[in-house]
N, C-alpha and C positions, 0 to 999 in steps of 0.2 A: 618181791613186796611193791604193790601199787599204793599210789599215794591215794587214789580214789578209794581203795578199801580202807585205807587207815582213816581217811575223813569219815567215810560212812561208820565205821566202829566209833569214832570218836563223837559223831552226832547221837548215835545211839547211846553210847556212856553218858552223855549231857542230858539225854530224856529216860533214864533210866526208871523213873516211876511212872514212865508208860510201858515198862517191859514187865511180862510175866518172869516168876522167879527162874524158870526154865532159860527164857531170854537172857536174864543178867548174867546167869552163868555161861551161857553160850557166847553171848558177846564180850565177856571177860576173856573167856579162852581164846576166841579169836585176836583179841588184843595181845595176850602174851605170845601167841604164835608169831604175829606180825613182828612184836619185838625180838624174837628170836632169830627174825630174818628168813622165816618160813612163810611160803606162798600158801594161800588159801586153796581149798580143793574146790572143784566146779561144784560140788553138793552144799560146802560151806558158804561158797561165794552165793550161790543161789538164794539160801536160806536168809543171808544177810541182807539181800536186796528186798525181799518180801518184808522181813522185820524194817529195814530201813523206810519203805515205801509207805509202811502203817503208821511208825512214831514221828516221821516227819510231814505228816500231812494235818 
């Protein structure tokens, strides 16, 4: 688990009003995954990057 992934997930959760319903569920699932000590897959990390870029700009 990387702190960068955790930070990005936290940033997205803090801006959940800017997320679609699907994105909210996806980000929550990433949060749970990271809490369990599991790493994100490359595909999950790539999608997180896209979502994070959109909601933080």
